[in-house]
KEKOL-789136 format. One record per atom (N, C-alpha, C, CB): atom name; residue number from 1; x, z, y. Coordinates in Angstrom, 1 decimal. Glycine has a CB too. Layout:
// residues N
- CA:NUM:X:Z:Y
...
// end
This chain:
// residues 155
- N:1:34.3:-39.1:-38.6
- CA:1:34.7:-37.5:-38.1
- C:1:34.5:-37.1:-37.0
- CB:1:36.0:-37.1:-38.1
- N:2:34.6:-38.5:-36.0
- CA:2:34.4:-37.8:-34.5
- C:2:32.9:-37.2:-34.4
- CB:2:34.7:-38.9:-33.2
- N:3:31.7:-37.9:-34.7
- CA:3:30.5:-37.5:-34.8
- C:3:30.5:-35.7:-35.2
- CB:3:29.8:-38.5:-35.8
- N:4:31.0:-36.4:-36.4
- CA:4:31.4:-34.4:-37.3
- C:4:31.8:-33.5:-35.7
- CB:4:33.6:-34.4:-38.9
- N:5:33.0:-34.1:-35.7
- CA:5:33.7:-33.0:-34.6
- C:5:33.0:-32.6:-33.1
- CB:5:35.1:-33.6:-34.2
- N:6:32.4:-33.9:-33.1
- CA:6:31.3:-33.4:-31.6
- C:6:30.4:-33.1:-32.0
- CB:6:30.8:-34.4:-30.3
- N:7:29.7:-32.5:-32.9
- CA:7:28.4:-32.1:-33.6
- C:7:28.9:-30.4:-33.6
- CB:7:28.0:-33.0:-35.5
- N:8:30.0:-30.5:-34.2
- CA:8:30.5:-28.9:-34.2
- C:8:30.8:-28.3:-32.7
- CB:8:32.1:-28.9:-35.0
- N:9:31.3:-29.1:-31.9
- CA:9:31.8:-28.8:-30.7
- C:9:30.3:-28.3:-29.8
- CB:9:32.8:-30.3:-30.1
- N:10:29.8:-29.3:-30.3
- CA:10:28.0:-29.3:-29.4
- C:10:27.6:-27.7:-30.3
- CB:10:26.2:-31.3:-30.2
- N:11:27.6:-27.3:-31.1
- CA:11:26.7:-26.1:-31.8
- C:11:27.9:-24.6:-31.5
- CB:11:26.5:-26.5:-34.0
- N:12:29.0:-25.1:-31.2
- CA:12:29.7:-24.0:-30.8
- C:12:29.4:-23.6:-29.4
- CB:12:31.0:-24.3:-30.9
- N:13:29.3:-24.8:-28.8
- CA:13:29.0:-24.9:-27.2
- C:13:27.6:-23.9:-26.9
- CB:13:28.7:-26.8:-26.7
- N:14:26.2:-24.0:-27.8
- CA:14:25.4:-23.9:-27.6
- C:14:25.1:-22.5:-28.2
- CB:14:24.9:-25.0:-27.8
- N:15:26.6:-22.0:-29.5
- CA:15:26.0:-20.8:-29.6
- C:15:26.6:-20.2:-29.0
- CB:15:25.8:-20.3:-30.7
- N:16:27.4:-20.6:-28.1
- CA:16:28.3:-19.6:-27.0
- C:16:27.5:-19.0:-26.0
- CB:16:29.3:-20.3:-26.1
- N:17:25.9:-19.7:-25.6
- CA:17:25.8:-19.6:-24.4
- C:17:24.4:-18.6:-24.8
- CB:17:25.6:-21.1:-23.5
- N:18:24.4:-17.8:-23.7
- CA:18:24.0:-16.2:-24.2
- C:18:22.1:-16.8:-23.6
- CB:18:25.2:-14.3:-22.8
- N:19:21.6:-16.3:-24.4
- CA:19:20.1:-16.2:-24.6
- C:19:19.7:-15.4:-23.6
- CB:19:19.6:-15.6:-25.9
- N:20:18.3:-15.5:-22.9
- CA:20:17.5:-14.8:-21.8
- C:20:16.7:-13.8:-22.8
- CB:20:16.5:-15.9:-20.9
- N:21:17.3:-12.7:-22.9
- CA:21:16.3:-11.7:-23.8
- C:21:15.2:-11.1:-23.0
- CB:21:17.1:-10.6:-24.5
- N:22:14.3:-11.7:-23.5
- CA:22:12.7:-11.4:-22.4
- C:22:12.2:-9.7:-22.9
- CB:22:10.9:-13.0:-23.2
- N:23:13.2:-9.4:-23.9
- CA:23:12.8:-7.9:-24.3
- C:23:13.9:-6.8:-23.4
- CB:23:13.0:-7.7:-26.1
- N:24:14.7:-7.6:-22.5
- CA:24:15.5:-6.2:-21.8
- C:24:15.4:-5.5:-20.7
- CB:24:16.7:-6.3:-21.6
- N:25:15.7:-4.4:-20.4
- CA:25:14.7:-3.7:-19.0
- C:25:15.0:-4.1:-18.4
- CB:25:14.4:-2.5:-18.5
- N:26:14.0:-4.8:-17.1
- CA:26:14.3:-4.5:-15.9
- C:26:14.6:-3.9:-14.7
- CB:26:14.3:-4.7:-15.8
- N:27:14.8:-3.8:-13.5
- CA:27:15.3:-2.6:-12.5
- C:27:13.7:-2.5:-12.1
- CB:27:16.5:-3.0:-10.9
- N:28:13.4:-1.0:-12.1
- CA:28:12.3:-0.4:-11.6
- C:28:12.0:-1.1:-10.2
- CB:28:12.6:1.2:-11.4
- N:29:10.6:-1.5:-9.6
- CA:29:10.9:-1.7:-8.3
- C:29:10.4:-0.7:-7.5
- CB:29:10.5:-2.8:-7.9
- N:30:10.4:-0.6:-6.1
- CA:30:10.5:0.3:-5.1
- C:30:9.0:1.0:-5.3
- CB:30:10.8:-0.3:-3.6
- N:31:8.6:0.3:-5.7
- CA:31:6.9:1.3:-5.8
- C:31:7.2:1.8:-7.0
- CB:31:5.1:0.3:-6.0
- N:32:7.4:1.6:-8.1
- CA:32:7.7:2.1:-9.2
- C:32:8.4:3.6:-9.0
- CB:32:8.4:1.0:-9.8
- N:33:9.7:3.1:-8.6
- CA:33:10.3:4.3:-7.8
- C:33:9.9:5.8:-7.4
- CB:33:10.6:3.8:-6.8
- N:34:8.8:5.4:-6.4
- CA:34:8.3:6.0:-5.6
- C:34:7.1:6.5:-6.2
- CB:34:8.2:5.2:-4.5
- N:35:6.3:5.8:-7.1
- CA:35:5.6:6.9:-7.7
- C:35:5.7:7.5:-8.8
- CB:35:4.6:6.6:-7.7
- N:36:6.6:7.1:-9.5
- CA:36:6.9:7.7:-10.9
- C:36:7.4:9.6:-11.0
- CB:36:8.4:6.7:-11.5
- N:37:7.6:9.5:-9.5
- CA:37:7.9:11.0:-9.4
- C:37:6.8:12.1:-8.0
- CB:37:9.9:11.0:-9.0
- N:38:7.3:13.0:-8.1
- CA:38:7.1:13.7:-6.8
- C:38:8.0:13.8:-6.2
- CB:38:6.8:14.7:-6.8
- N:39:8.2:13.9:-5.1
- CA:39:9.3:14.1:-3.8
- C:39:9.3:15.7:-3.2
- CB:39:8.7:13.1:-2.4
- N:40:10.4:16.5:-3.0
- CA:40:10.4:17.9:-2.6
- C:40:11.2:17.6:-1.3
- CB:40:11.2:19.2:-3.7
- N:41:11.0:17.6:0.0
- CA:41:12.2:17.8:1.3
- C:41:12.9:18.7:1.1
- CB:41:11.8:18.0:2.6
- N:42:14.1:18.2:1.2
- CA:42:15.5:18.4:1.5
- C:42:16.1:19.1:2.6
- CB:42:16.0:17.5:1.4
- N:43:16.1:18.0:3.6
- CA:43:16.5:18.1:4.8
- C:43:15.7:16.9:5.8
- CB:43:18.0:17.8:4.7
- N:44:15.7:17.7:7.0
- CA:44:14.9:17.0:8.4
- C:44:15.5:17.1:9.8
- CB:44:13.5:17.8:8.8
- N:45:15.8:16.1:10.2
- CA:45:16.8:16.0:11.5
- C:45:15.9:15.4:12.1
- CB:45:18.2:15.4:11.5
- N:46:16.1:15.9:13.7
- CA:46:15.9:15.0:14.9
- C:46:17.0:14.7:15.8
- CB:46:14.9:15.4:15.6
- N:47:17.0:13.1:15.9
- CA:47:17.9:13.0:17.0
- C:47:17.5:12.8:18.5
- CB:47:18.7:11.9:16.6
- N:48:17.6:13.1:19.8
- CA:48:17.4:12.4:21.0
- C:48:18.3:12.1:21.6
- CB:48:16.9:12.8:21.8
- N:49:18.4:11.1:22.4
- CA:49:19.8:10.2:23.3
- C:49:19.1:10.4:24.9
- CB:49:20.1:7.9:22.7
- N:50:19.5:11.3:25.2
- CA:50:19.8:11.7:27.2
- C:50:20.1:11.4:27.5
- CB:50:20.0:12.3:28.0
- N:51:20.4:10.4:28.6
- CA:51:21.4:10.2:29.5
- C:51:23.2:10.0:28.8
- CB:51:21.2:11.6:30.5
- N:52:22.8:9.2:27.4
- CA:52:24.1:8.9:27.0
- C:52:24.6:9.7:25.6
- CB:52:24.9:9.3:28.2
- N:53:23.9:11.0:25.7
- CA:53:24.4:12.1:25.2
- C:53:23.5:12.3:23.9
- CB:53:24.4:13.2:26.2
- N:54:23.6:12.3:22.6
- CA:54:22.7:12.9:21.6
- C:54:23.0:14.0:21.2
- CB:54:22.6:12.3:20.7
- N:55:21.6:14.7:21.2
- CA:55:21.2:16.0:20.6
- C:55:20.4:16.1:18.9
- CB:55:20.1:16.7:21.7
- N:56:21.3:16.4:18.5
- CA:56:20.5:16.2:16.6
- C:56:20.4:17.9:16.3
- CB:56:22.1:15.2:15.0
- N:57:19.3:18.1:15.8
- CA:57:18.3:19.2:15.5
- C:57:18.4:19.3:14.2
- CB:57:16.8:19.1:16.0
- N:58:18.2:20.6:13.5
- CA:58:17.5:20.4:12.1
- C:58:18.7:20.6:10.9
- CB:58:16.8:18.6:12.0
- N:59:18.0:20.2:9.9
- CA:59:19.4:19.9:8.9
- C:59:18.5:20.7:7.5
- CB:59:21.5:21.1:9.7
- N:60:18.8:21.8:6.6
- CA:60:18.1:21.8:5.7
- C:60:16.5:22.3:6.0
- CB:60:18.7:22.6:4.8
- N:61:15.7:21.9:5.6
- CA:61:14.1:22.8:5.5
- C:61:14.2:24.1:5.4
- CB:61:13.2:22.5:4.2
- N:62:13.0:24.4:5.7
- CA:62:12.9:25.9:5.5
- C:62:12.6:26.1:4.3
- CB:62:11.9:26.7:6.4
- N:63:12.6:27.6:3.7
- CA:63:12.2:28.1:2.2
- C:63:10.8:27.3:2.3
- CB:63:11.9:30.2:1.9
- N:64:10.3:27.8:3.0
- CA:64:9.0:27.5:2.9
- C:64:7.8:25.9:2.7
- CB:64:8.8:28.1:3.9
- N:65:8.9:25.2:3.7
- CA:65:8.8:23.9:3.3
- C:65:9.6:22.9:2.2
- CB:65:8.9:23.6:4.3
- N:66:10.5:23.6:1.8
- CA:66:11.2:23.6:0.5
- C:66:10.4:23.3:-0.8
- CB:66:11.9:24.8:0.3
- N:67:9.4:24.3:-1.1
- CA:67:8.5:24.0:-2.1
- C:67:7.8:23.1:-1.9
- CB:67:7.9:24.8:-2.4
- N:68:7.5:21.9:-0.6
- CA:68:6.1:21.4:-0.5
- C:68:6.2:19.9:-1.4
- CB:68:5.6:21.1:1.3
- N:69:5.4:19.4:-1.9
- CA:69:5.4:18.3:-3.0
- C:69:4.5:17.1:-2.1
- CB:69:4.5:18.9:-4.6
- N:70:5.6:15.9:-2.2
- CA:70:4.7:14.7:-2.0
- C:70:4.4:14.1:-3.2
- CB:70:5.3:13.7:-1.3
- N:71:3.3:13.4:-3.4
- CA:71:2.8:12.4:-4.7
- C:71:2.2:11.4:-4.0
- CB:71:1.7:13.1:-5.9
- N:72:3.3:10.0:-4.1
- CA:72:2.7:9.3:-3.7
- C:72:2.0:8.1:-5.4
- CB:72:3.7:8.7:-2.4
- N:73:0.6:8.0:-5.2
- CA:73:-0.1:7.4:-6.5
- C:73:0.0:6.1:-6.3
- CB:73:-1.5:7.7:-6.9
- N:74:-0.2:5.5:-7.4
- CA:74:-0.4:4.1:-7.8
- C:74:-1.6:3.3:-6.8
- CB:74:-0.9:4.2:-9.4
- N:75:-2.6:4.4:-6.8
- CA:75:-3.9:3.6:-6.1
- C:75:-3.8:3.8:-4.2
- CB:75:-5.6:4.6:-6.7
- N:76:-2.3:4.2:-4.4
- CA:76:-2.0:4.0:-2.8
- C:76:-2.5:5.2:-1.6
- CB:76:-2.8:2.4:-2.3
- N:77:-3.1:6.3:-2.9
- CA:77:-3.5:7.6:-2.2
- C:77:-1.8:8.3:-2.0
- CB:77:-4.8:8.5:-3.4
- N:78:-2.1:9.2:-1.1
- CA:78:-0.8:10.5:-1.4
- C:78:-1.3:11.9:-1.0
- CB:78:0.8:10.3:-0.4
- N:79:-0.8:12.6:-1.9
- CA:79:-1.1:14.4:-1.7
- C:79:0.2:15.2:-1.1
- CB:79:-1.6:15.2:-3.3
- N:80:-0.1:15.6:-0.3
- CA:80:1.2:16.5:0.2
- C:80:0.4:18.3:-0.4
- CB:80:1.6:16.3:2.7
- N:81:1.0:19.0:-1.0
- CA:81:1.0:20.5:-1.8
- C:81:1.8:21.1:-1.2
- CB:81:1.2:20.7:-3.2
- N:82:1.2:22.1:-0.2
- CA:82:2.0:23.1:0.1
- C:82:3.1:23.8:-0.4
- CB:82:1.3:23.8:0.2
- N:83:3.2:23.7:-2.2
- CA:83:4.1:24.5:-2.6
- C:83:3.0:25.9:-3.2
- CB:83:5.2:24.7:-1.4
- N:84:3.9:27.2:-3.4
- CA:84:3.7:28.6:-3.6
- C:84:3.6:29.0:-2.0
- CB:84:4.9:29.3:-4.5
- N:85:4.8:28.7:-1.4
- CA:85:5.2:29.1:-0.5
- C:85:4.7:28.7:1.0
- CB:85:6.1:28.9:-0.7
- N:86:4.0:29.1:1.8
- CA:86:3.0:28.4:3.1
- C:86:3.6:29.1:4.2
- CB:86:1.2:28.8:3.1
- N:87:4.0:28.1:5.5
- CA:87:5.0:28.2:6.1
- C:87:3.7:28.8:7.6
- CB:87:6.0:26.7:6.2
- N:88:2.6:28.7:6.9
- CA:88:1.6:29.5:7.7
- C:88:0.2:29.6:6.6
- CB:88:1.2:28.7:9.4
- N:89:0.3:30.6:6.5
- CA:89:-1.1:30.9:5.6
- C:89:-2.2:30.4:5.9
- CB:89:-1.5:32.2:5.6
- N:90:-2.6:29.8:6.9
- CA:90:-4.0:29.1:7.1
- C:90:-4.0:27.3:7.0
- CB:90:-4.5:29.6:8.8
- N:91:-2.8:27.2:6.5
- CA:91:-2.6:25.7:6.5
- C:91:-3.2:25.1:5.0
- CB:91:-0.9:25.3:6.7
- N:92:-4.1:24.2:4.8
- CA:92:-4.7:24.0:3.7
- C:92:-3.9:23.9:2.8
- CB:92:-5.3:23.2:3.6
- N:93:-4.4:24.0:1.1
- CA:93:-2.9:24.1:0.1
- C:93:-2.7:22.4:0.3
- CB:93:-3.3:24.6:-2.0
- N:94:-3.7:21.6:0.1
- CA:94:-3.1:20.3:0.2
- C:94:-3.7:19.2:1.2
- CB:94:-3.2:19.7:-1.0
- N:95:-3.2:18.1:1.5
- CA:95:-3.9:17.2:2.6
- C:95:-3.7:15.5:1.6
- CB:95:-2.7:17.4:4.5
- N:96:-4.4:15.2:2.1
- CA:96:-4.1:13.6:1.2
- C:96:-4.4:12.8:2.6
- CB:96:-5.5:12.9:-0.5
- N:97:-3.6:12.0:2.4
- CA:97:-3.3:10.7:2.9
- C:97:-3.3:9.5:2.1
- CB:97:-2.1:10.7:3.4
- N:98:-2.5:8.2:3.3
- CA:98:-2.7:7.1:2.4
- C:98:-1.3:6.4:2.3
- CB:98:-3.9:6.1:2.9
- N:99:-0.7:5.5:1.8
- CA:99:0.5:5.1:1.8
- C:99:0.2:3.7:1.4
- CB:99:1.4:5.9:0.9
- N:100:1.9:3.1:1.9
- CA:100:1.5:1.2:1.7
- C:100:3.4:1.1:1.5
- CB:100:0.6:-0.1:3.8
- N:101:3.4:0.1:1.1
- CA:101:4.7:-0.3:1.4
- C:101:5.0:-1.9:1.8
- CB:101:5.5:0.1:0.4
- N:102:5.0:-2.3:2.9
- CA:102:4.8:-3.5:3.2
- C:102:5.9:-4.5:2.9
- CB:102:4.4:-3.5:4.5
- N:103:7.3:-3.6:2.5
- CA:103:8.5:-4.3:2.3
- C:103:8.9:-3.3:1.7
- CB:103:9.3:-4.8:3.4
- N:104:10.1:-4.0:1.2
- CA:104:11.1:-2.5:-0.1
- C:104:11.8:-2.0:1.3
- CB:104:13.0:-3.3:-2.0
- N:105:12.1:-2.3:2.5
- CA:105:12.5:-1.4:3.1
- C:105:11.6:-0.4:4.2
- CB:105:13.5:-1.9:3.5
- N:106:10.2:-0.5:4.3
- CA:106:9.4:0.1:5.3
- C:106:8.3:0.9:3.8
- CB:106:8.5:-1.4:6.7
- N:107:8.2:1.8:5.0
- CA:107:7.0:2.8:4.2
- C:107:6.0:3.4:5.2
- CB:107:7.9:4.3:3.3
- N:108:4.7:2.9:5.0
- CA:108:3.7:3.4:6.1
- C:108:2.9:4.4:5.1
- CB:108:2.6:2.0:6.9
- N:109:2.9:5.5:6.3
- CA:109:1.8:6.8:5.7
- C:109:1.0:7.3:6.5
- CB:109:2.4:8.0:5.3
- N:110:-0.3:7.4:6.5
- CA:110:-1.1:7.5:7.2
- C:110:-1.9:9.1:7.0
- CB:110:-1.7:6.4:7.0
- N:111:-2.2:9.6:7.8
- CA:111:-3.5:10.5:8.0
- C:111:-3.2:12.2:6.8
- CB:111:-5.2:9.1:7.3
- N:112:-2.0:12.5:6.8
- CA:112:-1.9:13.8:6.0
- C:112:-1.9:14.8:6.6
- CB:112:-0.8:13.8:5.2
- N:113:-2.1:14.8:7.8
- CA:113:-3.0:15.9:8.1
- C:113:-1.9:16.9:9.4
- CB:113:-3.4:16.9:6.3
- N:114:-2.2:17.2:10.3
- CA:114:-1.2:18.3:11.3
- C:114:-0.6:19.3:10.9
- CB:114:-1.9:19.0:12.2
- N:115:-0.9:19.8:9.4
- CA:115:-0.1:20.7:8.4
- C:115:1.7:20.0:8.3
- CB:115:-1.1:20.7:6.7
- N:116:1.4:19.0:7.7
- CA:116:2.7:18.3:6.8
- C:116:3.9:17.7:7.7
- CB:116:2.1:16.8:6.1
- N:117:4.6:18.5:7.3
- CA:117:6.2:18.1:7.5
- C:117:6.6:16.6:7.9
- CB:117:6.9:18.3:6.2
- N:118:5.5:15.8:7.5
- CA:118:5.9:14.0:7.0
- C:118:4.8:13.8:8.4
- CB:118:5.1:13.2:4.9
- N:119:5.2:13.0:9.3
- CA:119:4.0:12.4:10.7
- C:119:3.4:11.2:10.4
- CB:119:4.7:11.9:12.2
- N:120:2.9:10.8:10.3
- CA:120:2.3:9.8:10.5
- C:120:2.9:8.4:10.9
- CB:120:1.4:10.2:11.2
- N:121:2.7:7.2:10.2
- CA:121:3.8:6.2:10.8
- C:121:4.4:5.3:9.7
- CB:121:5.0:6.9:11.4
- N:122:5.3:4.4:10.4
- CA:122:5.8:3.3:9.7
- C:122:7.6:3.9:9.3
- CB:122:5.6:1.8:10.8
- N:123:8.3:3.8:8.1
- CA:123:9.1:4.4:8.0
- C:123:10.2:3.5:7.9
- CB:123:8.9:5.1:7.2
- N:124:11.7:3.4:8.2
- CA:124:12.5:2.8:7.4
- C:124:13.3:3.2:6.2
- CB:124:13.1:2.4:8.1
- N:125:12.9:2.6:5.0
- CA:125:13.4:3.7:3.8
- C:125:15.2:3.1:4.0
- CB:125:12.3:3.3:1.7
- N:126:15.7:4.4:4.0
- CA:126:17.3:4.4:3.9
- C:126:17.7:4.2:2.5
- CB:126:18.1:5.8:4.5
- N:127:17.4:5.1:1.6
- CA:127:17.9:4.9:0.1
- C:127:16.2:5.4:-0.7
- CB:127:19.5:6.1:-0.4
- N:128:16.1:4.5:-1.5
- CA:128:14.9:5.1:-2.8
- C:128:15.9:4.5:-4.2
- CB:128:12.8:4.0:-2.7
- N:129:16.4:5.6:-5.0
- CA:129:16.4:5.7:-5.9
- C:129:15.3:6.5:-7.0
- CB:129:17.4:5.8:-5.7
- N:130:15.7:6.8:-8.1
- CA:130:15.2:7.8:-9.2
- C:130:14.9:9.2:-8.8
- CB:130:16.1:7.8:-10.4
- N:131:16.3:9.7:-7.7
- CA:131:16.3:10.7:-7.7
- C:131:16.4:11.1:-6.2
- CB:131:17.1:11.2:-8.7
- N:132:16.3:10.0:-4.9
- CA:132:16.8:10.3:-3.7
- C:132:15.6:9.6:-3.1
- CB:132:18.4:9.8:-3.2
- N:133:15.2:9.9:-2.2
- CA:133:14.3:9.2:-0.8
- C:133:14.8:9.5:0.0
- CB:133:13.0:9.5:-0.5
- N:134:15.2:8.9:1.2
- CA:134:15.7:8.8:2.7
- C:134:15.3:8.0:3.1
- CB:134:16.8:8.6:3.1
- N:135:14.1:8.4:4.4
- CA:135:13.4:7.7:5.2
- C:135:13.9:8.6:6.8
- CB:135:11.7:7.8:4.7
- N:136:13.8:7.1:7.8
- CA:136:14.1:7.2:9.3
- C:136:12.9:6.8:9.7
- CB:136:15.2:6.3:10.0
- N:137:12.5:7.3:11.1
- CA:137:11.2:6.8:11.6
- C:137:11.8:7.1:13.4
- CB:137:9.6:7.8:11.0
- N:138:11.3:6.4:14.4
- CA:138:11.7:6.7:15.3
- C:138:9.9:7.2:16.0
- CB:138:12.7:5.6:16.0
- N:139:9.7:8.2:16.9
- CA:139:8.6:8.6:17.9
- C:139:8.7:8.7:19.0
- CB:139:8.2:9.5:17.8
- N:140:7.9:7.5:20.0
- CA:140:8.3:7.9:21.2
- C:140:7.2:8.0:22.0
- CB:140:9.2:7.0:21.6
- N:141:6.2:9.0:21.4
- CA:141:5.4:9.6:22.0
- C:141:5.3:10.2:23.1
- CB:141:5.1:10.1:21.6
- N:142:6.5:11.0:23.1
- CA:142:7.1:12.1:24.2
- C:142:7.3:10.8:25.4
- CB:142:9.0:13.1:23.6
- N:143:7.7:9.7:25.6
- CA:143:8.4:9.0:26.3
- C:143:9.9:8.8:25.8
- CB:143:8.2:9.4:27.5
- N:144:10.6:9.5:25.5
- CA:144:11.7:9.6:25.1
- C:144:11.9:9.3:23.4
- CB:144:12.1:11.0:25.7
- N:145:12.5:8.0:23.2
- CA:145:13.0:7.7:21.7
- C:145:13.2:9.4:21.0
- CB:145:14.8:6.8:21.8
- N:146:12.5:9.7:20.0
- CA:146:13.7:10.7:19.3
- C:146:13.0:9.5:17.6
- CB:146:13.1:13.5:19.4
- N:147:14.7:9.8:16.9
- CA:147:14.5:10.1:15.5
- C:147:14.6:10.9:14.5
- CB:147:14.9:9.6:15.2
- N:148:13.4:10.6:13.7
- CA:148:13.4:11.8:12.6
- C:148:14.0:11.1:11.3
- CB:148:11.7:12.4:12.2
- N:149:14.8:11.9:10.8
- CA:149:15.4:11.4:9.2
- C:149:15.1:12.3:8.4
- CB:149:17.1:11.3:9.0
- N:150:14.2:12.4:7.4
- CA:150:14.0:13.0:6.0
- C:150:14.6:12.4:5.0
- CB:150:12.8:13.0:5.6
- N:151:15.2:13.5:4.3
- CA:151:15.8:13.2:2.8
- C:151:14.6:14.0:2.0
- CB:151:17.5:14.0:2.6
- N:152:14.4:13.6:0.7
- CA:152:13.7:13.9:-0.3
- C:152:14.2:14.1:-1.7
- CB:152:12.9:13.3:-0.3
- N:153:14.0:15.1:-2.3
- CA:153:14.5:15.0:-4.4
- C:153:13.7:14.7:-4.7
- CB:153:14.8:16.1:-5.5
- N:154:13.8:13.9:-6.0
- CA:154:12.5:13.7:-7.0
- C:154:12.4:15.5:-7.9
- CB:154:12.8:11.9:-8.4
- N:155:10.9:15.3:-7.9
- CA:155:11.1:16.4:-8.7
- C:155:10.6:16.1:-10.2
- CB:155:10.3:17.6:-8.0
// end
């Protein structure tokens, strides 16, 4: 009788264990999130600190920039499309570059061109979801560090 009770107890215990279901959906990777949509700029701010005082400029992007689109392709190519409205009519409609994500918290962009609203460099990823991309980069080219914050929405 003891053996039967132990077998029943073991069967119940094993039956109550949760199976690992290989068919359950896993969360998308940062790369999947970045490449699955096109991204439109929403806000752009620049902050500079001089003599202990921080000045922040910018906010919502201009209408001629709001229709721009960035497309991060799975082959690590990147396309910036000016959209229907260009801020400068002489700007090319599209510019190409490359991107890389050396870690889940870094995004590197290269060679998008001078008319792009996104500078070359390595950005800190502040948020990357199915609907929002927020990145920050610090530019030291002027001798005074300037922090640029960009927010994009998925299209």
